[in-house]
N, CA, C and O atoms as CSV, one atom per row, in Angstrom:
chain,resi,resn,atom,element,x,y,z
A,1,MET,N,N,52.257,-212.715,29.388
A,1,MET,CA,C,51.042,-212.467,28.794
A,1,MET,C,C,50.371,-211.464,29.577
A,1,MET,O,O,50.270,-211.588,30.797
A,2,ASN,N,N,49.878,-210.417,28.912
A,2,ASN,CA,C,49.227,-209.404,29.785
A,2,ASN,C,C,47.558,-209.903,29.846
A,2,ASN,O,O,47.187,-210.906,29.238
A,3,GLU,N,N,46.756,-209.176,30.548
A,3,GLU,CA,C,45.387,-209.461,30.694
A,3,GLU,C,C,44.631,-209.639,29.471
A,3,GLU,O,O,43.953,-210.631,29.200
A,4,SER,N,N,44.789,-208.641,28.773
A,4,SER,CA,C,44.172,-208.511,27.268
A,4,SER,C,C,44.459,-209.626,26.476
A,4,SER,O,O,43.523,-210.235,25.958
A,5,GLU,N,N,45.789,-210.038,26.280
A,5,GLU,CA,C,46.204,-211.102,25.550
A,5,GLU,C,C,45.636,-212.539,26.156
A,5,GLU,O,O,45.186,-213.445,25.455
A,6,PHE,N,N,45.735,-212.559,27.403
A,6,PHE,CA,C,45.232,-213.768,27.998
A,6,PHE,C,C,43.905,-214.012,27.732
A,6,PHE,O,O,43.526,-215.118,27.345
A,7,ASN,N,N,43.056,-212.945,27.929
A,7,ASN,CA,C,41.534,-213.047,27.627
A,7,ASN,C,C,41.226,-213.394,26.072
A,7,ASN,O,O,40.267,-214.099,25.759
A,8,GLN,N,N,42.048,-212.883,25.204
A,8,GLN,CA,C,41.842,-213.166,23.733
A,8,GLN,C,C,42.400,-214.496,23.514
A,8,GLN,O,O,41.882,-215.171,22.625
A,9,HIS,N,N,43.318,-214.955,24.142
A,9,HIS,CA,C,43.813,-216.375,24.107
A,9,HIS,C,C,42.762,-217.390,24.382
A,9,HIS,O,O,42.453,-218.309,23.624
A,10,ILE,N,N,42.207,-217.111,25.626
A,10,ILE,CA,C,41.106,-217.974,26.237
A,10,ILE,C,C,39.845,-218.018,25.385
A,10,ILE,O,O,39.224,-219.065,25.198
A,11,ASP,N,N,39.489,-216.831,24.871
A,11,ASP,CA,C,38.222,-216.769,23.977
A,11,ASP,C,C,38.609,-217.606,22.651
A,11,ASP,O,O,37.717,-218.317,22.188
A,12,ASP,N,N,39.732,-217.586,22.067
A,12,ASP,CA,C,40.145,-218.450,20.872
A,12,ASP,C,C,40.059,-219.834,21.245
A,12,ASP,O,O,39.528,-220.675,20.520
A,13,LEU,N,N,40.663,-220.131,22.568
A,13,LEU,CA,C,40.665,-221.585,23.017
A,13,LEU,C,C,39.230,-222.250,23.280
A,13,LEU,O,O,38.981,-223.430,23.031
A,14,LEU,N,N,38.346,-221.354,23.804
A,14,LEU,CA,C,36.997,-221.911,23.927
A,14,LEU,C,C,36.258,-222.119,22.675
A,14,LEU,O,O,35.467,-223.054,22.548
A,15,ILE,N,N,36.526,-221.175,21.649
A,15,ILE,CA,C,36.025,-221.496,20.240
A,15,ILE,C,C,36.702,-222.815,19.652
A,15,ILE,O,O,36.045,-223.536,18.901
A,16,SER,N,N,37.881,-223.099,19.957
A,16,SER,CA,C,38.592,-224.267,19.528
A,16,SER,C,C,37.998,-225.424,20.112
A,16,SER,O,O,37.870,-226.416,19.394
A,17,ILE,N,N,37.605,-225.462,21.326
A,17,ILE,CA,C,36.875,-226.601,22.054
A,17,ILE,C,C,35.587,-226.736,21.399
A,17,ILE,O,O,35.232,-227.816,20.926
A,18,GLU,N,N,34.846,-225.655,21.347
A,18,GLU,CA,C,33.478,-225.665,20.490
A,18,GLU,C,C,33.542,-226.428,19.191
A,18,GLU,O,O,32.748,-227.324,18.905
A,19,ASP,N,N,34.603,-225.991,18.366
A,19,ASP,CA,C,34.744,-226.624,17.082
A,19,ASP,C,C,35.095,-228.053,17.171
A,19,ASP,O,O,34.531,-228.898,16.476
A,20,ALA,N,N,36.108,-228.353,18.101
A,20,ALA,CA,C,36.508,-229.864,18.346
A,20,ALA,C,C,35.166,-230.757,18.805
A,20,ALA,O,O,35.026,-231.911,18.398
A,21,VAL,N,N,34.370,-230.233,19.530
A,21,VAL,CA,C,33.098,-230.931,19.799
A,21,VAL,C,C,32.291,-231.100,18.484
A,21,VAL,O,O,31.856,-232.211,18.181
A,22,GLU,N,N,32.104,-230.111,17.771
A,22,GLU,CA,C,31.476,-230.304,16.512
A,22,GLU,C,C,32.035,-231.245,15.465
A,22,GLU,O,O,31.354,-232.017,14.789
A,23,ASP,N,N,33.204,-231.111,15.411
A,23,ASP,CA,C,34.043,-232.019,14.592
A,23,ASP,C,C,34.096,-233.422,14.946
A,23,ASP,O,O,34.172,-234.300,14.086
A,24,ALA,N,N,34.058,-233.653,16.171
A,24,ALA,CA,C,34.161,-235.021,16.772
A,24,ALA,C,C,32.850,-235.907,16.582
A,24,ALA,O,O,32.846,-237.108,16.852
A,25,GLY,N,N,31.718,-235.214,16.089
A,25,GLY,CA,C,30.443,-235.762,15.909
A,25,GLY,C,C,29.968,-236.618,17.101
A,25,GLY,O,O,29.352,-237.666,16.909
A,26,VAL,N,N,30.255,-236.166,18.317
A,26,VAL,CA,C,29.792,-236.733,19.470
A,26,VAL,C,C,28.424,-235.939,19.959
A,26,VAL,O,O,28.206,-234.781,19.605
A,27,ASP,N,N,27.654,-236.581,20.689
A,27,ASP,CA,C,26.360,-235.965,21.230
A,27,ASP,C,C,26.703,-235.243,22.535
A,27,ASP,O,O,26.418,-235.721,23.632
A,28,ILE,N,N,27.311,-234.100,22.374
A,28,ILE,CA,C,27.601,-233.148,23.484
A,28,ILE,C,C,27.202,-231.812,23.057
A,28,ILE,O,O,27.614,-231.236,22.049
A,29,ASP,N,N,26.229,-231.296,24.048
A,29,ASP,CA,C,25.714,-229.984,23.757
A,29,ASP,C,C,26.622,-229.112,24.396
A,29,ASP,O,O,27.241,-229.523,25.378
A,30,TYR,N,N,26.812,-227.797,23.911
A,30,TYR,CA,C,27.652,-226.806,24.473
A,30,TYR,C,C,27.296,-225.460,24.423
A,30,TYR,O,O,26.729,-225.076,23.400
A,31,GLU,N,N,27.533,-224.598,25.399
A,31,GLU,CA,C,27.134,-223.188,25.390
A,31,GLU,C,C,28.111,-222.311,26.084
A,31,GLU,O,O,28.597,-222.666,27.158
A,32,THR,N,N,28.419,-221.198,25.531
A,32,THR,CA,C,29.349,-220.385,26.164
A,32,THR,C,C,28.578,-219.005,26.449
A,32,THR,O,O,28.064,-218.275,25.600
A,33,VAL,N,N,28.617,-218.811,27.869
A,33,VAL,CA,C,28.044,-217.459,28.358
A,33,VAL,C,C,28.943,-216.846,29.307
A,33,VAL,O,O,29.347,-217.449,30.301
A,34,ALA,N,N,29.271,-215.633,29.013
A,34,ALA,CA,C,30.186,-214.690,29.778
A,34,ALA,C,C,31.499,-215.470,29.968
A,34,ALA,O,O,31.995,-215.515,31.093
A,35,GLY,N,N,32.027,-216.023,29.033
A,35,GLY,CA,C,33.383,-216.536,28.919
A,35,GLY,C,C,33.479,-217.860,29.695
A,35,GLY,O,O,34.571,-218.267,30.092
A,36,ILE,N,N,32.269,-218.570,29.924
A,36,ILE,CA,C,32.225,-219.840,30.595
A,36,ILE,C,C,31.687,-220.875,29.515
A,36,ILE,O,O,30.631,-220.659,28.921
A,37,LEU,N,N,32.401,-221.925,29.304
A,37,LEU,CA,C,31.933,-222.938,28.384
A,37,LEU,C,C,31.486,-223.997,29.184
A,37,LEU,O,O,32.199,-224.465,30.072
A,38,THR,N,N,30.141,-224.491,28.891
A,38,THR,CA,C,29.578,-225.687,29.560
A,38,THR,C,C,29.283,-226.623,28.551
A,38,THR,O,O,28.628,-226.343,27.547
A,39,LEU,N,N,29.841,-227.928,28.849
A,39,LEU,CA,C,29.455,-229.065,27.805
A,39,LEU,C,C,28.494,-229.824,28.690
A,39,LEU,O,O,28.646,-229.942,29.906
A,40,GLU,N,N,27.397,-230.379,27.927
A,40,GLU,CA,C,26.441,-231.078,28.697
A,40,GLU,C,C,26.167,-232.254,27.895
A,40,GLU,O,O,26.051,-232.264,26.669
A,41,PHE,N,N,26.061,-233.374,28.784
A,41,PHE,CA,C,25.858,-234.766,28.187
A,41,PHE,C,C,24.366,-235.208,28.271
A,41,PHE,O,O,23.513,-234.511,28.822
A,42,ASP,N,N,24.110,-236.399,27.696
A,42,ASP,CA,C,22.780,-236.778,27.639
A,42,ASP,C,C,22.348,-237.076,29.044
A,42,ASP,O,O,21.186,-236.786,29.325
A,43,ASN,N,N,23.109,-237.612,29.971
A,43,ASN,CA,C,22.861,-237.943,31.140
A,43,ASN,C,C,22.653,-236.802,32.163
A,43,ASN,O,O,22.395,-237.065,33.337
A,44,GLY,N,N,22.766,-235.548,31.717
A,44,GLY,CA,C,22.657,-234.457,32.586
A,44,GLY,C,C,23.912,-233.812,33.269
A,44,GLY,O,O,23.882,-232.763,33.913
A,45,SER,N,N,25.050,-234.608,33.032
A,45,SER,CA,C,26.281,-234.160,33.672
A,45,SER,C,C,26.882,-233.157,32.801
A,45,SER,O,O,26.568,-233.055,31.615
A,46,LYS,N,N,27.743,-232.417,33.377
A,46,LYS,CA,C,28.406,-231.258,32.780
A,46,LYS,C,C,29.796,-231.117,33.002
A,46,LYS,O,O,30.178,-231.468,34.118
A,47,VAL,N,N,30.742,-230.641,32.122
A,47,VAL,CA,C,31.954,-230.225,32.237
A,47,VAL,C,C,32.025,-228.664,31.992
A,47,VAL,O,O,31.570,-228.167,30.962
A,48,ILE,N,N,32.569,-227.980,32.905
A,48,ILE,CA,C,32.671,-226.430,32.826
A,48,ILE,C,C,34.018,-226.004,32.674
A,48,ILE,O,O,34.874,-226.427,33.451
A,49,ILE,N,N,34.322,-225.155,31.690
A,49,ILE,CA,C,35.700,-224.646,31.343
A,49,ILE,C,C,35.646,-223.179,31.669
A,49,ILE,O,O,34.779,-222.481,31.142
A,50,ASN,N,N,36.422,-222.729,32.413
A,50,ASN,CA,C,36.443,-221.282,32.749
A,50,ASN,C,C,37.794,-220.625,32.887
A,50,ASN,O,O,38.752,-221.315,33.234
A,51,ARG,N,N,37.915,-219.516,32.672
A,51,ARG,CA,C,39.229,-218.778,32.766
A,51,ARG,C,C,39.302,-218.227,34.366
A,51,ARG,O,O,38.296,-217.979,35.031
A,52,GLN,N,N,40.498,-218.105,34.781
A,52,GLN,CA,C,40.700,-217.494,36.073
A,52,GLN,C,C,41.839,-216.504,35.584
A,52,GLN,O,O,43.006,-216.870,35.443
A,53,THR,N,N,41.405,-215.259,35.348
A,53,THR,CA,C,42.252,-214.261,34.779
A,53,THR,C,C,43.343,-213.707,35.739
A,53,THR,O,O,44.449,-213.393,35.299
A,54,ALA,N,N,43.055,-213.603,36.917
A,54,ALA,CA,C,44.048,-213.177,37.944
A,54,ALA,C,C,45.258,-214.206,38.010
A,54,ALA,O,O,46.419,-213.806,38.091
A,55,MET,N,N,44.971,-215.359,37.977
A,55,MET,CA,C,45.949,-216.489,38.014
A,55,MET,C,C,46.622,-216.843,36.676
A,55,MET,O,O,47.660,-217.504,36.624
A,56,ARG,N,N,45.997,-216.382,35.632
A,56,ARG,CA,C,46.371,-216.645,34.276
A,56,ARG,C,C,46.157,-218.210,34.164
A,56,ARG,O,O,47.077,-218.860,33.668
A,57,GLN,N,N,45.130,-218.798,34.544
A,57,GLN,CA,C,44.734,-220.221,34.479
A,57,GLN,C,C,43.602,-220.424,33.829
A,57,GLN,O,O,42.830,-219.479,33.670
A,58,VAL,N,N,43.298,-221.723,33.327
A,58,VAL,CA,C,42.213,-222.312,32.827
A,58,VAL,C,C,41.693,-223.364,33.874
A,58,VAL,O,O,42.413,-224.305,34.210
A,59,TRP,N,N,40.427,-223.187,34.383
A,59,TRP,CA,C,39.841,-224.064,35.402
A,59,TRP,C,C,38.869,-224.981,34.611
A,59,TRP,O,O,38.133,-224.518,33.739
A,60,VAL,N,N,38.892,-226.287,34.941
A,60,VAL,CA,C,37.780,-227.285,34.577
A,60,VAL,C,C,37.131,-227.938,35.686
A,60,VAL,O,O,37.781,-228.437,36.605
A,61,ALA,N,N,35.954,-227.950,35.638
A,61,ALA,CA,C,35.102,-228.679,36.700
A,61,ALA,C,C,34.418,-229.867,35.855
A,61,ALA,O,O,33.809,-229.707,34.798
A,62,ALA,N,N,34.626,-231.059,36.504
A,62,ALA,CA,C,33.984,-232.358,35.933
A,62,ALA,C,C,33.584,-233.207,37.100
A,62,ALA,O,O,34.000,-232.951,38.230
A,63,LYS,N,N,32.824,-234.165,36.861
A,63,LYS,CA,C,32.487,-235.197,37.919
A,63,LYS,C,C,33.650,-235.717,38.783
A,63,LYS,O,O,33.634,-235.918,39.998
A,64,SER,N,N,34.674,-235.897,37.905
A,64,SER,CA,C,35.868,-236.517,38.625
A,64,SER,C,C,36.722,-235.444,39.418
A,64,SER,O,O,37.701,-235.765,40.091
A,65,GLY,N,N,36.289,-234.197,39.289
A,65,GLY,CA,C,37.046,-233.197,40.143
A,65,GLY,C,C,37.330,-231.740,39.424
A,65,GLY,O,O,36.889,-231.497,38.301
A,66,GLY,N,N,38.030,-230.892,40.104
A,66,GLY,CA,C,38.283,-229.649,39.621
A,66,GLY,C,C,39.781,-229.720,39.236
A,66,GLY,O,O,40.578,-230.367,39.916
A,67,TYR,N,N,40.167,-228.983,38.041
A,67,TYR,CA,C,41.487,-228.952,37.645
A,67,TYR,C,C,41.998,-227.443,37.333
A,67,TYR,O,O,41.251,-226.663,36.742
A,68,HIS,N,N,43.130,-227.111,37.698
A,68,HIS,CA,C,43.678,-225.842,37.337
A,68,HIS,C,C,44.859,-226.011,36.378
A,68,HIS,O,O,45.781,-226.800,36.585
A,69,LEU,N,N,44.761,-225.220,35.330
A,69,LEU,CA,C,45.777,-225.595,34.309
A,69,LEU,C,C,46.600,-224.227,34.079
A,69,LEU,O,O,46.090,-223.107,34.041
A,70,ASP,N,N,47.772,-224.484,33.954
A,70,ASP,CA,C,48.768,-223.343,33.560
A,70,ASP,C,C,49.372,-223.391,32.275
A,70,ASP,O,O,49.629,-224.510,31.831
A,71,ARG,N,N,49.657,-222.351,31.566
A,71,ARG,CA,C,50.315,-222.397,30.169
A,71,ARG,C,C,51.810,-222.821,30.443
A,71,ARG,O,O,52.542,-222.248,31.250
A,72,VAL,N,N,52.159,-223.879,29.680
A,72,VAL,CA,C,53.509,-224.266,29.685
A,72,VAL,C,C,53.920,-224.527,28.245
A,72,VAL,O,O,53.518,-225.529,27.655
A,73,GLY,N,N,54.785,-223.556,27.630
A,73,GLY,CA,C,54.993,-223.683,26.302
A,73,GLY,C,C,53.763,-223.261,25.433
A,73,GLY,O,O,53.211,-222.164,25.512
A,74,GLU,N,N,53.431,-224.216,24.647
A,74,GLU,CA,C,52.253,-223.988,23.754
A,74,GLU,C,C,50.926,-224.670,24.322
A,74,GLU,O,O,49.857,-224.605,23.714
A,75,GLN,N,N,51.078,-225.302,25.490
A,75,GLN,CA,C,50.043,-226.188,25.970
A,75,GLN,C,C,49.513,-225.657,27.270
A,75,GLN,O,O,50.182,-224.925,27.999
A,76,TRP,N,N,48.273,-226.054,27.540
A,76,TRP,CA,C,47.706,-225.854,28.926
A,76,TRP,C,C,47.848,-227.151,29.613
A,76,TRP,O,O,47.405,-228.165,29.074
A,77,VAL,N,N,48.446,-227.199,30.785
A,77,VAL,CA,C,48.796,-228.412,31.498
A,77,VAL,C,C,48.230,-228.273,32.973
A,77,VAL,O,O,48.398,-227.242,33.623
A,78,THR,N,N,47.538,-229.395,33.466
A,78,THR,CA,C,47.158,-229.315,34.851
A,78,THR,C,C,48.277,-229.132,35.884
A,78,THR,O,O,49.366,-229.675,35.697
A,79,SER,N,N,48.038,-228.375,36.978
A,79,SER,CA,C,49.076,-227.938,37.883
A,79,SER,C,C,49.614,-229.160,38.638
A,79,SER,O,O,50.794,-229.144,38.991
A,80,ILE,N,N,48.741,-230.347,38.945
A,80,ILE,CA,C,49.237,-231.436,39.754
A,80,ILE,C,C,49.857,-232.460,38.849
A,80,ILE,O,O,51.062,-232.708,38.844
A,81,SER,N,N,48.865,-233.105,37.999
A,81,SER,CA,C,49.179,-234.219,37.298
A,81,SER,C,C,49.993,-234.021,35.903
A,81,SER,O,O,50.526,-234.937,35.277
A,82,LYS,N,N,49.985,-232.706,35.552
A,82,LYS,CA,C,50.694,-232.279,34.384
A,82,LYS,C,C,50.068,-232.972,33.151
A,82,LYS,O,O,50.808,-233.344,32.240
A,83,GLU,N,N,48.761,-233.154,33.093
A,83,GLU,CA,C,48.004,-233.541,31.957
A,83,GLU,C,C,47.612,-232.389,31.157
A,83,GLU,O,O,47.280,-231.318,31.666
A,84,THR,N,N,47.654,-232.633,29.766
A,84,THR,CA,C,47.195,-231.475,28.885
A,84,THR,C,C,45.850,-231.178,28.830
A,84,THR,O,O,45.027,-232.082,28.974
A,85,LEU,N,N,45.502,-229.999,28.636
A,85,LEU,CA,C,43.990,-229.793,28.485
A,85,LEU,C,C,43.348,-230.777,27.462
A,85,LEU,O,O,42.246,-231.258,27.725
A,86,SER,N,N,44.013,-231.108,26.267
A,86,SER,CA,C,43.352,-231.978,25.356
A,86,SER,C,C,43.104,-233.236,25.811
A,86,SER,O,O,42.074,-233.836,25.506
A,87,GLY,N,N,44.144,-233.798,26.672
A,87,GLY,CA,C,43.939,-235.131,27.231
A,87,GLY,C,C,43.030,-235.145,28.326
A,87,GLY,O,O,42.294,-236.110,28.531
A,88,LEU,N,N,43.042,-234.090,29.067
A,88,LEU,CA,C,42.003,-234.026,30.233
A,88,LEU,C,C,40.677,-233.992,29.788
A,88,LEU,O,O,39.875,-234.740,30.348
A,89,LEU,N,N,40.239,-233.146,28.742
A,89,LEU,CA,C,39.001,-233.168,28.112
A,89,LEU,C,C,38.616,-234.435,27.372
A,89,LEU,O,O,37.473,-234.893,27.374
A,90,ASP,N,N,39.521,-234.903,26.818
A,90,ASP,CA,C,39.191,-236.402,26.218
A,90,ASP,C,C,38.686,-237.350,27.434
A,90,ASP,O,O,37.620,-237.966,27.407
A,91,ARG,N,N,39.554,-237.370,28.433
A,91,ARG,CA,C,39.311,-238.254,29.632
A,91,ARG,C,C,38.109,-237.914,30.307
A,91,ARG,O,O,37.364,-238.841,30.625
A,92,VAL,N,N,37.766,-236.660,30.600
A,92,VAL,CA,C,36.605,-236.397,31.398
A,92,VAL,C,C,35.334,-236.596,30.594
A,92,VAL,O,O,34.299,-237.066,31.066
A,93,CYS,N,N,35.502,-236.195,29.325
A,93,CYS,CA,C,34.285,-236.267,28.360
A,93,CYS,C,C,33.940,-237.795,28.239
A,93,CYS,O,O,32.787,-238.192,28.406
A,94,SER,N,N,34.911,-238.578,27.962
A,94,SER,CA,C,34.733,-240.067,27.797
A,94,SER,C,C,34.229,-240.681,29.135
A,94,SER,O,O,33.459,-241.641,29.110
A,95,GLU,N,N,34.642,-240.154,30.261
A,95,GLU,CA,C,34.143,-240.781,31.594
A,95,GLU,C,C,32.578,-240.453,31.758
A,95,GLU,O,O,31.734,-241.255,32.157
A,96,GLN,N,N,32.358,-239.150,31.382
A,96,GLN,CA,C,30.913,-238.714,31.522
A,96,GLN,C,C,29.971,-239.157,30.525
A,96,GLN,O,O,28.777,-239.247,30.810
A,97,MET,N,N,30.435,-239.457,29.319
A,97,MET,CA,C,29.699,-239.935,28.236
A,97,MET,C,C,29.535,-241.558,28.309
A,97,MET,O,O,28.548,-242.176,27.910
A,98,GLY,N,N,30.664,-242.101,28.878
A,98,GLY,CA,C,30.381,-243.520,29.125
A,98,GLY,C,C,31.004,-244.257,27.569
A,98,GLY,O,O,30.846,-245.447,27.296
A,99,GLU,N,N,31.612,-243.411,26.812
A,99,GLU,CA,C,32.097,-243.951,25.602
A,99,GLU,C,C,33.258,-243.101,25.162
A,99,GLU,O,O,33.292,-241.925,25.524
A,100,SER,N,N,34.142,-243.566,24.465
A,100,SER,CA,C,35.472,-242.901,24.079
A,100,SER,C,C,35.307,-241.689,23.170
A,100,SER,O,O,34.744,-241.700,22.075
A,101,VAL,N,N,35.882,-240.625,23.778
A,101,VAL,CA,C,35.701,-239.198,23.113
A,101,VAL,C,C,37.019,-238.542,22.731
A,101,VAL,O,O,37.738,-238.154,23.651
A,102,THR,N,N,37.414,-238.375,21.467
A,102,THR,CA,C,38.575,-237.599,21.148
A,102,THR,C,C,38.383,-236.220,20.506
A,102,THR,O,O,37.858,-236.127,19.397
A,103,LEU,N,N,38.784,-235.192,21.163
A,103,LEU,CA,C,38.636,-233.854,20.742
A,103,LEU,C,C,39.894,-233.298,20.135
A,103,LEU,O,O,40.906,-233.274,20.835
A,104,ALA,N,N,39.928,-232.853,18.912
A,104,ALA,CA,C,40.998,-232.265,18.321
A,104,ALA,C,C,41.197,-230.821,18.691
A,104,ALA,O,O,40.820,-229.982,17.872
A,105,ILE,N,N,41.706,-230.449,19.747
A,105,ILE,CA,C,41.645,-229.076,20.265
A,105,ILE,C,C,43.015,-228.409,19.858
A,105,ILE,O,O,44.062,-229.048,19.966
A,106,VAL,N,N,42.993,-227.223,19.429
A,106,VAL,CA,C,44.152,-226.424,18.921
A,106,VAL,C,C,44.337,-225.566,20.084
A,106,VAL,O,O,43.451,-224.774,20.405
A,107,GLU,N,N,45.486,-225.673,20.774
A,107,GLU,CA,C,45.747,-224.976,21.965
A,107,GLU,C,C,46.589,-223.783,21.652
A,107,GLU,O,O,46.573,-222.852,22.457
A,108,ALA,N,N,47.336,-223.704,20.553
A,108,ALA,CA,C,48.250,-222.709,20.383
A,108,ALA,C,C,47.734,-221.317,20.246
A,108,ALA,O,O,48.517,-220.380,20.090
């Protein structure tokens, strides 16, 4: 995937995450600025989703730590635990919100 394709793919992915937050009906505020998506919770905590173009990775920062994800087939997968982006966001959002969150993210 070249840089232009990567950036377009990540732009689409960030929109998919925004749509999933809206569709989930949870109280999570979000804002995308300069290609960085910030999810903010009522308690003031945040999850930040960013692209790392040079590495062709997605980076996620949450209270539980920082995660680097690589494209494996049709999914983004953490480099260490092999957790999918969808599973990771469900987990960290649930942890930070204090209740179960399931986001239907389209990664393809």
